[in-house]
Structure formats: structure tokens, C-alpha cells
PyMOL Python script that loads the backbone (N, CA, C, O; Angstrom):
from pymol import cmd

cmd.read_pdbstr("""\
ATOM      1  N   MET A   1      82.666  49.618 -59.341  1.00  0.00           N
ATOM      2  CA  MET A   1      83.769  48.865 -59.936  1.00  0.00           C
ATOM      3  C   MET A   1      84.910  49.842 -60.236  1.00  0.00           C
ATOM      4  O   MET A   1      84.690  50.906 -60.814  1.00  0.00           O
ATOM      5  N   PHE A   2      86.109  49.476 -59.845  1.00  0.00           N
ATOM      6  CA  PHE A   2      87.277  50.297 -60.110  1.00  0.00           C
ATOM      7  C   PHE A   2      87.630  50.238 -61.584  1.00  0.00           C
ATOM      8  O   PHE A   2      87.377  49.237 -62.254  1.00  0.00           O
ATOM      9  N   LYS A   3      88.207  51.296 -62.076  1.00  0.00           N
ATOM     10  CA  LYS A   3      88.585  51.378 -63.488  1.00  0.00           C
ATOM     11  C   LYS A   3      90.066  51.677 -63.614  1.00  0.00           C
ATOM     12  O   LYS A   3      90.665  52.283 -62.725  1.00  0.00           O
ATOM     13  N   ARG A   4      90.654  51.247 -64.723  1.00  0.00           N
ATOM     14  CA  ARG A   4      92.040  51.582 -65.049  1.00  0.00           C
ATOM     15  C   ARG A   4      92.084  53.008 -65.595  1.00  0.00           C
ATOM     16  O   ARG A   4      91.042  53.628 -65.808  1.00  0.00           O
ATOM     17  N   HIS A   5      93.282  53.521 -65.819  1.00  0.00           N
ATOM     18  CA  HIS A   5      93.407  54.880 -66.345  1.00  0.00           C
ATOM     19  C   HIS A   5      92.765  55.016 -67.727  1.00  0.00           C
ATOM     20  O   HIS A   5      92.382  56.118 -68.121  1.00  0.00           O
ATOM     21  N   ASN A   6      92.643  53.906 -68.469  1.00  0.00           N
ATOM     22  CA  ASN A   6      92.023  53.957 -69.793  1.00  0.00           C
ATOM     23  C   ASN A   6      90.530  53.637 -69.734  1.00  0.00           C
ATOM     24  O   ASN A   6      89.904  53.397 -70.766  1.00  0.00           O
ATOM     25  N   ARG A   7      89.964  53.634 -68.535  1.00  0.00           N
ATOM     26  CA  ARG A   7      88.535  53.453 -68.263  1.00  0.00           C
ATOM     27  C   ARG A   7      88.062  52.017 -68.427  1.00  0.00           C
ATOM     28  O   ARG A   7      86.860  51.759 -68.362  1.00  0.00           O
ATOM     29  N   ARG A   8      88.982  51.070 -68.638  1.00  0.00           N
ATOM     30  CA  ARG A   8      88.621  49.658 -68.732  1.00  0.00           C
ATOM     31  C   ARG A   8      88.617  49.090 -67.323  1.00  0.00           C
ATOM     32  O   ARG A   8      89.533  49.356 -66.546  1.00  0.00           O
ATOM     33  N   ALA A   9      87.589  48.305 -66.982  1.00  0.00           N
ATOM     34  CA  ALA A   9      87.510  47.697 -65.652  1.00  0.00           C
ATOM     35  C   ALA A   9      88.650  46.696 -65.480  1.00  0.00           C
ATOM     36  O   ALA A   9      89.171  46.176 -66.467  1.00  0.00           O
ATOM     37  N   TYR A  10      89.036  46.426 -64.245  1.00  0.00           N
ATOM     38  CA  TYR A  10      90.146  45.504 -63.969  1.00  0.00           C
ATOM     39  C   TYR A  10      89.862  44.089 -64.471  1.00  0.00           C
ATOM     40  O   TYR A  10      90.794  43.362 -64.814  1.00  0.00           O
ATOM     41  N   ASN A  11      88.609  43.694 -64.518  1.00  0.00           N
ATOM     42  CA  ASN A  11      88.266  42.354 -64.989  1.00  0.00           C
ATOM     43  C   ASN A  11      87.749  42.356 -66.436  1.00  0.00           C
ATOM     44  O   ASN A  11      87.211  41.351 -66.902  1.00  0.00           O
ATOM     45  N   GLU A  12      87.908  43.460 -67.133  1.00  0.00           N
ATOM     46  CA  GLU A  12      87.416  43.596 -68.520  1.00  0.00           C
ATOM     47  C   GLU A  12      88.548  43.316 -69.509  1.00  0.00           C
ATOM     48  O   GLU A  12      89.623  43.908 -69.415  1.00  0.00           O
ATOM     49  N   LEU A  13      88.300  42.410 -70.457  1.00  0.00           N
ATOM     50  CA  LEU A  13      89.293  42.095 -71.485  1.00  0.00           C
ATOM     51  C   LEU A  13      89.415  43.224 -72.492  1.00  0.00           C
ATOM     52  O   LEU A  13      88.479  43.997 -72.698  1.00  0.00           O
ATOM     53  N   ARG A  14      90.563  43.306 -73.106  1.00  0.00           N
ATOM     54  CA  ARG A  14      90.726  44.242 -74.215  1.00  0.00           C
ATOM     55  C   ARG A  14      89.899  43.741 -75.391  1.00  0.00           C
ATOM     56  O   ARG A  14      89.606  42.549 -75.480  1.00  0.00           O
ATOM     57  N   LYS A  15      89.520  44.639 -76.293  1.00  0.00           N
ATOM     58  CA  LYS A  15      88.759  44.275 -77.476  1.00  0.00           C
ATOM     59  C   LYS A  15      89.588  43.292 -78.322  1.00  0.00           C
ATOM     60  O   LYS A  15      90.779  43.513 -78.539  1.00  0.00           O
ATOM     61  N   ILE A  16      88.966  42.225 -78.792  1.00  0.00           N
ATOM     62  CA  ILE A  16      89.639  41.213 -79.607  1.00  0.00           C
ATOM     63  C   ILE A  16      89.041  41.218 -81.006  1.00  0.00           C
ATOM     64  O   ILE A  16      87.822  41.192 -81.173  1.00  0.00           O
ATOM     65  N   GLU A  17      89.923  41.250 -82.018  1.00  0.00           N
ATOM     66  CA  GLU A  17      89.502  41.154 -83.421  1.00  0.00           C
ATOM     67  C   GLU A  17      90.320  40.049 -84.086  1.00  0.00           C
ATOM     68  O   GLU A  17      91.533  39.976 -83.893  1.00  0.00           O
ATOM     69  N   ILE A  18      89.663  39.188 -84.868  1.00  0.00           N
ATOM     70  CA  ILE A  18      90.343  38.115 -85.579  1.00  0.00           C
ATOM     71  C   ILE A  18      89.898  38.146 -87.036  1.00  0.00           C
ATOM     72  O   ILE A  18      88.706  38.056 -87.331  1.00  0.00           O
ATOM     73  N   GLU A  19      90.868  38.275 -87.951  1.00  0.00           N
ATOM     74  CA  GLU A  19      90.568  38.277 -89.381  1.00  0.00           C
ATOM     75  C   GLU A  19      91.246  37.064 -90.017  1.00  0.00           C
ATOM     76  O   GLU A  19      92.473  36.990 -90.083  1.00  0.00           O
ATOM     77  N   GLN A  20      90.438  36.121 -90.480  1.00  0.00           N
ATOM     78  CA  GLN A  20      90.968  34.910 -91.098  1.00  0.00           C
ATOM     79  C   GLN A  20      91.342  35.162 -92.554  1.00  0.00           C
ATOM     80  O   GLN A  20      90.843  36.103 -93.172  1.00  0.00           O
ATOM     81  N   SER A  21      92.212  34.331 -93.097  1.00  0.00           N
ATOM     82  CA  SER A  21      92.663  34.421 -94.499  1.00  0.00           C
ATOM     83  C   SER A  21      93.190  35.819 -94.805  1.00  0.00           C
ATOM     84  O   SER A  21      92.872  36.396 -95.845  1.00  0.00           O
ATOM     85  N   PHE A  22      93.990  36.353 -93.903  1.00  0.00           N
ATOM     86  CA  PHE A  22      94.514  37.716 -94.050  1.00  0.00           C
ATOM     87  C   PHE A  22      95.491  37.825 -95.215  1.00  0.00           C
ATOM     88  O   PHE A  22      95.501  38.834 -95.920  1.00  0.00           O
ATOM     89  N   LEU A  23      96.315  36.792 -95.424  1.00  0.00           N
ATOM     90  CA  LEU A  23      97.278  36.774 -96.521  1.00  0.00           C
ATOM     91  C   LEU A  23      96.738  35.927 -97.675  1.00  0.00           C
ATOM     92  O   LEU A  23      95.961  34.999 -97.448  1.00  0.00           O
ATOM     93  N   ASN A  24      97.138  36.236 -98.904  1.00  0.00           N
ATOM     94  CA  ASN A  24      96.627  35.530-100.073  1.00  0.00           C
ATOM     95  C   ASN A  24      97.283  34.176-100.298  1.00  0.00           C
ATOM     96  O   ASN A  24      96.607  33.250-100.746  1.00  0.00           O
ATOM     97  N   HIS A  25      98.574  34.021-100.008  1.00  0.00           N
ATOM     98  CA  HIS A  25      99.299  32.849-100.469  1.00  0.00           C
ATOM     99  C   HIS A  25      99.471  31.704 -99.481  1.00  0.00           C
ATOM    100  O   HIS A  25      99.426  30.555 -99.922  1.00  0.00           O
ATOM    101  N   PRO A  26      99.663  31.919 -98.187  1.00  0.00           N
ATOM    102  CA  PRO A  26      99.832  30.758 -97.307  1.00  0.00           C
ATOM    103  C   PRO A  26      98.569  29.903 -97.258  1.00  0.00           C
ATOM    104  O   PRO A  26      97.474  30.372 -97.568  1.00  0.00           O
ATOM    105  N   PHE A  27      98.739  28.643 -96.863  1.00  0.00           N
ATOM    106  CA  PHE A  27      97.625  27.713 -96.713  1.00  0.00           C
ATOM    107  C   PHE A  27      96.583  28.281 -95.751  1.00  0.00           C
ATOM    108  O   PHE A  27      95.382  28.160 -95.993  1.00  0.00           O
ATOM    109  N   GLY A  28      97.032  28.888 -94.684  1.00  0.00           N
ATOM    110  CA  GLY A  28      96.138  29.502 -93.708  1.00  0.00           C
ATOM    111  C   GLY A  28      96.821  30.682 -93.052  1.00  0.00           C
ATOM    112  O   GLY A  28      98.031  30.655 -92.827  1.00  0.00           O
ATOM    113  N   SER A  29      96.062  31.713 -92.747  1.00  0.00           N
ATOM    114  CA  SER A  29      96.636  32.872 -92.073  1.00  0.00           C
ATOM    115  C   SER A  29      95.557  33.562 -91.246  1.00  0.00           C
ATOM    116  O   SER A  29      94.363  33.436 -91.518  1.00  0.00           O
ATOM    117  N   VAL A  30      96.003  34.287 -90.240  1.00  0.00           N
ATOM    118  CA  VAL A  30      95.083  35.021 -89.385  1.00  0.00           C
ATOM    119  C   VAL A  30      95.778  36.282 -88.879  1.00  0.00           C
ATOM    120  O   VAL A  30      96.972  36.262 -88.579  1.00  0.00           O
ATOM    121  N   LEU A  31      95.037  37.361 -88.787  1.00  0.00           N
ATOM    122  CA  LEU A  31      95.497  38.592 -88.159  1.00  0.00           C
ATOM    123  C   LEU A  31      94.709  38.716 -86.864  1.00  0.00           C
ATOM    124  O   LEU A  31      93.483  38.833 -86.882  1.00  0.00           O
ATOM    125  N   TYR A  32      95.425  38.692 -85.728  1.00  0.00           N
ATOM    126  CA  TYR A  32      94.805  38.705 -84.408  1.00  0.00           C
ATOM    127  C   TYR A  32      95.158  40.019 -83.731  1.00  0.00           C
ATOM    128  O   TYR A  32      96.331  40.388 -83.666  1.00  0.00           O
ATOM    129  N   LYS A  33      94.162  40.722 -83.229  1.00  0.00           N
ATOM    130  CA  LYS A  33      94.389  41.983 -82.526  1.00  0.00           C
ATOM    131  C   LYS A  33      93.721  41.913 -81.159  1.00  0.00           C
ATOM    132  O   LYS A  33      92.562  41.514 -81.038  1.00  0.00           O
ATOM    133  N   GLN A  34      94.476  42.310 -80.124  1.00  0.00           N
ATOM    134  CA  GLN A  34      93.931  42.434 -78.781  1.00  0.00           C
ATOM    135  C   GLN A  34      94.566  43.657 -78.154  1.00  0.00           C
ATOM    136  O   GLN A  34      95.747  43.643 -77.808  1.00  0.00           O
ATOM    137  N   GLY A  35      93.787  44.709 -78.009  1.00  0.00           N
ATOM    138  CA  GLY A  35      94.333  45.979 -77.549  1.00  0.00           C
ATOM    139  C   GLY A  35      95.327  46.498 -78.570  1.00  0.00           C
ATOM    140  O   GLY A  35      95.014  46.573 -79.758  1.00  0.00           O
ATOM    141  N   ASN A  36      96.537  46.861 -78.116  1.00  0.00           N
ATOM    142  CA  ASN A  36      97.581  47.350 -79.024  1.00  0.00           C
ATOM    143  C   ASN A  36      98.474  46.230 -79.549  1.00  0.00           C
ATOM    144  O   ASN A  36      99.441  46.493 -80.264  1.00  0.00           O
ATOM    145  N   THR A  37      98.161  44.989 -79.202  1.00  0.00           N
ATOM    146  CA  THR A  37      98.950  43.845 -79.656  1.00  0.00           C
ATOM    147  C   THR A  37      98.371  43.318 -80.967  1.00  0.00           C
ATOM    148  O   THR A  37      97.173  43.051 -81.062  1.00  0.00           O
ATOM    149  N   VAL A  38      99.231  43.171 -81.980  1.00  0.00           N
ATOM    150  CA  VAL A  38      98.813  42.659 -83.279  1.00  0.00           C
ATOM    151  C   VAL A  38      99.712  41.478 -83.636  1.00  0.00           C
ATOM    152  O   VAL A  38     100.937  41.591 -83.598  1.00  0.00           O
ATOM    153  N   ILE A  39      99.102  40.348 -83.982  1.00  0.00           N
ATOM    154  CA  ILE A  39      99.844  39.140 -84.325  1.00  0.00           C
ATOM    155  C   ILE A  39      99.411  38.666 -85.700  1.00  0.00           C
ATOM    156  O   ILE A  39      98.218  38.532 -85.971  1.00  0.00           O
ATOM    157  N   LEU A  40     100.383  38.411 -86.570  1.00  0.00           N
ATOM    158  CA  LEU A  40     100.126  37.830 -87.880  1.00  0.00           C
ATOM    159  C   LEU A  40     100.687  36.419 -87.868  1.00  0.00           C
ATOM    160  O   LEU A  40     101.885  36.231 -87.655  1.00  0.00           O
ATOM    161  N   ALA A  41      99.841  35.430 -88.092  1.00  0.00           N
ATOM    162  CA  ALA A  41     100.274  34.036 -88.091  1.00  0.00           C
ATOM    163  C   ALA A  41      99.877  33.395 -89.413  1.00  0.00           C
ATOM    164  O   ALA A  41      98.804  33.673 -89.950  1.00  0.00           O
ATOM    165  N   SER A  42     100.754  32.529 -89.938  1.00  0.00           N
ATOM    166  CA  SER A  42     100.432  31.811 -91.170  1.00  0.00           C
ATOM    167  C   SER A  42     100.911  30.371 -91.055  1.00  0.00           C
ATOM    168  O   SER A  42     101.816  30.068 -90.277  1.00  0.00           O
ATOM    169  N   ALA A  43     100.300  29.490 -91.831  1.00  0.00           N
ATOM    170  CA  ALA A  43     100.645  28.065 -91.807  1.00  0.00           C
ATOM    171  C   ALA A  43     100.870  27.579 -93.232  1.00  0.00           C
ATOM    172  O   ALA A  43     100.130  27.932 -94.150  1.00  0.00           O
ATOM    173  N   ILE A  44     101.906  26.762 -93.397  1.00  0.00           N
ATOM    174  CA  ILE A  44     102.226  26.180 -94.702  1.00  0.00           C
ATOM    175  C   ILE A  44     102.498  24.690 -94.489  1.00  0.00           C
ATOM    176  O   ILE A  44     103.479  24.340 -93.834  1.00  0.00           O
ATOM    177  N   PRO A  45     101.651  23.803 -95.026  1.00  0.00           N
ATOM    178  CA  PRO A  45     101.912  22.368 -94.859  1.00  0.00           C
ATOM    179  C   PRO A  45     103.046  21.907 -95.774  1.00  0.00           C
ATOM    180  O   PRO A  45     103.183  22.371 -96.906  1.00  0.00           O
ATOM    181  N   GLN A  46     103.840  20.998 -95.265  1.00  0.00           N
ATOM    182  CA  GLN A  46     104.920  20.413 -96.058  1.00  0.00           C
ATOM    183  C   GLN A  46     104.899  18.903 -95.845  1.00  0.00           C
ATOM    184  O   GLN A  46     104.550  18.437 -94.760  1.00  0.00           O
ATOM    185  N   ASN A  47     105.264  18.141 -96.861  1.00  0.00           N
ATOM    186  CA  ASN A  47     105.175  16.687 -96.814  1.00  0.00           C
ATOM    187  C   ASN A  47     106.487  16.018 -96.444  1.00  0.00           C
ATOM    188  O   ASN A  47     106.935  15.117 -97.152  1.00  0.00           O
ATOM    189  N   PHE A  48     107.107  16.432 -95.361  1.00  0.00           N
ATOM    190  CA  PHE A  48     108.293  15.742 -94.885  1.00  0.00           C
ATOM    191  C   PHE A  48     108.417  15.921 -93.375  1.00  0.00           C
ATOM    192  O   PHE A  48     107.879  16.863 -92.793  1.00  0.00           O
ATOM    193  N   VAL A  49     109.126  15.008 -92.774  1.00  0.00           N
ATOM    194  CA  VAL A  49     109.411  15.067 -91.337  1.00  0.00           C
ATOM    195  C   VAL A  49     110.904  14.852 -91.163  1.00  0.00           C
ATOM    196  O   VAL A  49     111.563  14.402 -92.101  1.00  0.00           O
ATOM    197  N   PRO A  50     111.461  15.155 -90.001  1.00  0.00           N
ATOM    198  CA  PRO A  50     112.880  14.876 -89.754  1.00  0.00           C
ATOM    199  C   PRO A  50     113.152  13.373 -89.889  1.00  0.00           C
ATOM    200  O   PRO A  50     112.249  12.561 -89.683  1.00  0.00           O
ATOM    201  N   PRO A  51     114.377  13.005 -90.230  1.00  0.00           N
ATOM    202  CA  PRO A  51     114.709  11.593 -90.448  1.00  0.00           C
ATOM    203  C   PRO A  51     114.307  10.661 -89.298  1.00  0.00           C
ATOM    204  O   PRO A  51     113.903   9.525 -89.547  1.00  0.00           O
ATOM    205  N   PHE A  52     114.411  11.119 -88.045  1.00  0.00           N
ATOM    206  CA  PHE A  52     114.090  10.230 -86.929  1.00  0.00           C
ATOM    207  C   PHE A  52     112.595   9.922 -86.820  1.00  0.00           C
ATOM    208  O   PHE A  52     112.215   9.022 -86.072  1.00  0.00           O
ATOM    209  N   LEU A  53     111.730  10.654 -87.555  1.00  0.00           N
ATOM    210  CA  LEU A  53     110.292  10.382 -87.527  1.00  0.00           C
ATOM    211  C   LEU A  53     109.800   9.649 -88.778  1.00  0.00           C
ATOM    212  O   LEU A  53     108.635   9.254 -88.838  1.00  0.00           O
ATOM    213  N   GLU A  54     110.655   9.466 -89.758  1.00  0.00           N
ATOM    214  CA  GLU A  54     110.218   8.810 -90.993  1.00  0.00           C
ATOM    215  C   GLU A  54     109.685   7.413 -90.698  1.00  0.00           C
ATOM    216  O   GLU A  54     110.303   6.640 -89.967  1.00  0.00           O
ATOM    217  N   GLY A  55     108.529   7.103 -91.278  1.00  0.00           N
ATOM    218  CA  GLY A  55     107.919   5.793 -91.123  1.00  0.00           C
ATOM    219  C   GLY A  55     107.193   5.563 -89.812  1.00  0.00           C
ATOM    220  O   GLY A  55     106.696   4.462 -89.577  1.00  0.00           O
ATOM    221  N   THR A  56     107.117   6.568 -88.950  1.00  0.00           N
ATOM    222  CA  THR A  56     106.447   6.392 -87.650  1.00  0.00           C
ATOM    223  C   THR A  56     104.977   6.779 -87.703  1.00  0.00           C
ATOM    224  O   THR A  56     104.218   6.448 -86.792  1.00  0.00           O
ATOM    225  N   GLY A  57     104.565   7.477 -88.758  1.00  0.00           N
ATOM    226  CA  GLY A  57     103.186   7.953 -88.833  1.00  0.00           C
ATOM    227  C   GLY A  57     102.947   9.203 -88.008  1.00  0.00           C
ATOM    228  O   GLY A  57     101.809   9.656 -87.887  1.00  0.00           O
ATOM    229  N   GLN A  58     104.007   9.766 -87.438  1.00  0.00           N
ATOM    230  CA  GLN A  58     103.880  10.980 -86.631  1.00  0.00           C
ATOM    231  C   GLN A  58     104.194  12.208 -87.478  1.00  0.00           C
ATOM    232  O   GLN A  58     104.874  12.119 -88.500  1.00  0.00           O
ATOM    233  N   GLY A  59     103.690  13.345 -87.037  1.00  0.00           N
ATOM    234  CA  GLY A  59     103.937  14.599 -87.724  1.00  0.00           C
ATOM    235  C   GLY A  59     104.964  15.446 -87.002  1.00  0.00           C
ATOM    236  O   GLY A  59     105.513  15.046 -85.975  1.00  0.00           O
ATOM    237  N   TRP A  60     105.216  16.628 -87.555  1.00  0.00           N
ATOM    238  CA  TRP A  60     106.221  17.525 -87.008  1.00  0.00           C
ATOM    239  C   TRP A  60     105.743  18.950 -87.229  1.00  0.00           C
ATOM    240  O   TRP A  60     105.320  19.306 -88.328  1.00  0.00           O
ATOM    241  N   ILE A  61     105.808  19.755 -86.194  1.00  0.00           N
ATOM    242  CA  ILE A  61     105.416  21.166 -86.299  1.00  0.00           C
ATOM    243  C   ILE A  61     106.616  22.015 -85.907  1.00  0.00           C
ATOM    244  O   ILE A  61     107.245  21.772 -84.877  1.00  0.00           O
ATOM    245  N   THR A  62     106.931  23.007 -86.726  1.00  0.00           N
ATOM    246  CA  THR A  62     107.965  23.974 -86.371  1.00  0.00           C
ATOM    247  C   THR A  62     107.349  25.362 -86.373  1.00  0.00           C
ATOM    248  O   THR A  62     106.283  25.577 -86.949  1.00  0.00           O
ATOM    249  N   ALA A  63     108.016  26.287 -85.737  1.00  0.00           N
ATOM    250  CA  ALA A  63     107.509  27.649 -85.665  1.00  0.00           C
ATOM    251  C   ALA A  63     108.668  28.629 -85.744  1.00  0.00           C
ATOM    252  O   ALA A  63     109.782  28.337 -85.309  1.00  0.00           O
ATOM    253  N   GLU A  64     108.385  29.782 -86.300  1.00  0.00           N
ATOM    254  CA  GLU A  64     109.336  30.884 -86.316  1.00  0.00           C
ATOM    255  C   GLU A  64     108.667  32.069 -85.649  1.00  0.00           C
ATOM    256  O   GLU A  64     107.461  32.275 -85.782  1.00  0.00           O
ATOM    257  N   TYR A  65     109.455  32.837 -84.938  1.00  0.00           N
ATOM    258  CA  TYR A  65     108.916  33.978 -84.202  1.00  0.00           C
ATOM    259  C   TYR A  65     109.786  35.191 -84.492  1.00  0.00           C
ATOM    260  O   TYR A  65     111.014  35.097 -84.482  1.00  0.00           O
ATOM    261  N   GLY A  66     109.166  36.303 -84.746  1.00  0.00           N
ATOM    262  CA  GLY A  66     109.928  37.522 -84.965  1.00  0.00           C
ATOM    263  C   GLY A  66     109.081  38.743 -84.662  1.00  0.00           C
ATOM    264  O   GLY A  66     107.871  38.753 -84.885  1.00  0.00           O
ATOM    265  N   MET A  67     109.734  39.761 -84.154  1.00  0.00           N
ATOM    266  CA  MET A  67     109.044  41.020 -83.904  1.00  0.00           C
ATOM    267  C   MET A  67     109.565  42.053 -84.888  1.00  0.00           C
ATOM    268  O   MET A  67     110.748  42.058 -85.229  1.00  0.00           O
ATOM    269  N   LEU A  68     108.688  42.913 -85.335  1.00  0.00           N
ATOM    270  CA  LEU A  68     109.085  43.940 -86.291  1.00  0.00           C
ATOM    271  C   LEU A  68     109.955  45.001 -85.621  1.00  0.00           C
ATOM    272  O   LEU A  68     109.785  45.281 -84.435  1.00  0.00           O
ATOM    273  N   PRO A  69     110.881  45.589 -86.368  1.00  0.00           N
ATOM    274  CA  PRO A  69     111.670  46.684 -85.807  1.00  0.00           C
ATOM    275  C   PRO A  69     110.740  47.801 -85.316  1.00  0.00           C
ATOM    276  O   PRO A  69     109.713  48.081 -85.936  1.00  0.00           O
ATOM    277  N   ALA A  70     111.097  48.408 -84.244  1.00  0.00           N
ATOM    278  CA  ALA A  70     110.322  49.507 -83.622  1.00  0.00           C
ATOM    279  C   ALA A  70     108.971  49.045 -83.096  1.00  0.00           C
ATOM    280  O   ALA A  70     108.070  49.866 -82.924  1.00  0.00           O
ATOM    281  N   SER A  71     108.808  47.745 -82.835  1.00  0.00           N
ATOM    282  CA  SER A  71     107.546  47.275 -82.266  1.00  0.00           C
ATOM    283  C   SER A  71     107.466  47.525 -80.758  1.00  0.00           C
ATOM    284  O   SER A  71     106.407  47.370 -80.149  1.00  0.00           O
ATOM    285  N   ALA A  72     108.590  47.911 -80.169  1.00  0.00           N
ATOM    286  CA  ALA A  72     108.631  48.259 -78.746  1.00  0.00           C
ATOM    287  C   ALA A  72     109.558  49.462 -78.570  1.00  0.00           C
ATOM    288  O   ALA A  72     110.305  49.815 -79.483  1.00  0.00           O
ATOM    289  N   GLN A  73     109.506  50.077 -77.410  1.00  0.00           N
ATOM    290  CA  GLN A  73     110.303  51.292 -77.184  1.00  0.00           C
ATOM    291  C   GLN A  73     111.791  50.994 -77.122  1.00  0.00           C
ATOM    292  O   GLN A  73     112.610  51.811 -77.545  1.00  0.00           O
ATOM    293  N   SER A  74     112.143  49.833 -76.596  1.00  0.00           N
ATOM    294  CA  SER A  74     113.556  49.496 -76.505  1.00  0.00           C
ATOM    295  C   SER A  74     113.880  48.397 -77.510  1.00  0.00           C
ATOM    296  O   SER A  74     112.979  47.766 -78.063  1.00  0.00           O
ATOM    297  N   ARG A  75     115.143  48.176 -77.736  1.00  0.00           N
ATOM    298  CA  ARG A  75     115.556  47.144 -78.678  1.00  0.00           C
ATOM    299  C   ARG A  75     115.164  45.752 -78.158  1.00  0.00           C
ATOM    300  O   ARG A  75     115.304  45.463 -76.969  1.00  0.00           O
ATOM    301  N   ILE A  76     114.677  44.906 -79.052  1.00  0.00           N
ATOM    302  CA  ILE A  76     114.205  43.560 -78.666  1.00  0.00           C
ATOM    303  C   ILE A  76     115.192  42.543 -79.204  1.00  0.00           C
ATOM    304  O   ILE A  76     115.009  41.341 -79.007  1.00  0.00           O
TER     305      ILE A  76
END
""", "prot")
cmd.dss("prot")
cmd.show_as("cartoon", "prot")
cmd.util.cbc("prot")
cmd.orient("prot")
């Protein structure tokens, strides 16, 4: 089997680590690590929807995305 320069096989996944309830205050949070990639995600429920969904019984999910300064070699 061929190996990459870091000795990982071409069909071998990077090590995955998941830590639940990483933060104290949000309703839910997780710290996800795969190789050198680290993701912090949190969830906060709120009891409102945009006006066009009021009374429909449907929900609404929004998301924010941000990378930390110096998380990559070039400016992001």
C-alpha cells in the first residue's frame, strides 16, 4: 500500500476526535478535530421565526461562520 509523506495510507482517514458539551453556556456545543482541522460549533434555541413563517408551524435555522485570525498562512 502506498503511503503519503506523513505515513498515512491514501485511503486512511485522519484521526477524528469529538468532544461534546465543550462550552459551558450554549444549549449545545461540540469541539471537532480531524487532523489539523479544529471546529467549534454551538447551538442556541430561540423562540421566534421570521415574519413570513409565523403561524406556519415551520422552524428556521441560521448559521454564522468565522475563521480565527492566523488560522491559515494567507489572509482569509
